[in-house]
N, C-alpha and C positions, 0 to 999 in steps of 0.2 A: 504494500500500500504506500509506503514512504517513497519507494522508487517512482511510482506513477505520479505521485503528487509533485515530486521534485522535477520530473521531466515536464509536466504541464506548467509548473511555475517558470522554468527556464524558457519554454516556448512563449508564454505570456509576456515575459520581460522583453524578449526579442521583438515580438509583435507590437507591443506598446511603444517600443523605441522608434519604430518606423512612423508612428503617428506624430511625433514631436520633431520640431526643428532643432538641429544640433549637429554634433560632429562625431562621426564614426571612426573607430580605429581597431586595428588588429594588434594584439600584443603577443610576442613570442619571447620566452625567457628560458634559460637553462640554469640549473642549480649545480654548481661544481661541488658543493658540500651541503649536506643535510644531516641533522641529528634528530633522533627519535628516542623518547623514553616511554616505555610501556609499564604501567603500574597495575598489578593484579594481586590476588590473594597469595600467589606464589612468590611475590616480591617485586622489586623494581629492576627493569632491564634497560640498558642504554645501548644504542647502536654504536658501532665503532666507526662506521662510514656510511654515507648515503649520497645519492645524486638524483637528479630528476630533470624533467622537461615540463613546460607549461605553455599552453596556447589559449588565447582568450579573445573575446570581442567586447569592446567598450563603446558605449554611446554616451557622450557628454552633452547634457542639456545646457541651455544658456546660463542658468544660475549656478553652474559648477557641480551640480549633482551628476554622478556617473552611475549608470546601470550596465549590466552585462552578464557574461558567463565565462567560466574557465573549464578547461579539461586539463588535468595534471597527472603525470606519472612520476612516482617516486620509488626508489629502490634502496633498501637499507640492509646493511650487513651487521649481524650480531656475532660476537666472539664465540659464544657457546652453541650456536645454531648452524648446521650445515647448509641449510637453504637460505636464500635471500628472501627478505620480506618485501613484497611488491604492494604498492597502493595506487589505485587508479581512482581519480575523483572527478565528479562533474558538479560544479557549484554555480549557483546564481549569486551575483555580486551587486552590492549597492554601496556607494561611497561618495567621496568628494575629491575634486581636483582643482588646484589653483596654480595658475601660470603667471610668473613674473619674469619679464624679458624672455630668456631662453630656458629658464629653469621651471620645471613643473613638479609639484609635490602632490602625491596621491595617497589616499588612505581609503581602503574599502573593507567591508565585512562580507563574508560569503557563508553560504550554507548549502549543503547538498548531500549527495550519496557518494560513499566511498566503497570500492570493492577492495578488500584486503586479502592477499593471497600469500600463504606460507606453505611451500611444498605442494601437496595435493589438496590442502584445505583452503576454502575461501568463505568469506562472509561479507555481506553488504551491511554497512553501518551508516549512521548519521555523522557527518563531519562539519565542524565550524572552523572558520578561518579568518584571520586578520592580516591584511597586507598593508605595508607601509613602504613607500619608495620615492625616489627622486629621479627625474629625467632631465636630459639636456638636449635641446633641439639642435641637430646638426644640419637640418634643412627645413623647408616648410612642411614636409611630409613625414620626416623620420626623426625620432628621438631615441637616444641611447638611455636605457633605464637600469637602475640597480635598486634593490630593495630586499625585504625579508618577508616571508610568509610564516606566520605562527599559527599552528593548527591544533585542534583538539578533536578526538574521535572517541565515541562511546561504543564499546563492544560489550558483549556479554562477559561479565566478570573482569573487565579491563578498561582502563582509560589510557589513551595514547596521546602524548604531547609531541609536537614536532616543530622544528625550525628549519627553514630552507633559505639559504642565501641565493638570491636570484639576480642574474645579469641578462640583459637582452635588449630588445628594441620594440618601439611602438610605431606602427605605420598608419598614418591617417589616410582614410579612404576618400 
């Protein structure tokens, strides 16, 4: 039920964005380093290394409000686990963006569904996310961006916290 609700929410956000005048952009970012901490009744576990990729669509309204959606893949390595921990998420986003000269500051909140895969086991969970980043316009259409994604996911008997350092570009359409 949660999956269907989140997909419908994402589609509604994209459809509503077409009805307002504003600025569209595509965001592509890579995470050269990510960290995840899983807390469960068995104890706390920290990843030794992680990386990922994120692609998203943003629609900036005239008042600085930004809506959109992201698709993100993260891969974490734990010292005591043979398999890597894969996380695939689809999130609806809402936030704000402010541009001064060539510098843009963005903060957004996201919520959506995450598919978490470890070996042959997988589970769909609710994930929440906070992104904060800064961009520098290298042209009228392209900005170089860096920021951090901080996330929390709620699984059965576990809460996962993650931080992803992100580097990439925003391309205005």
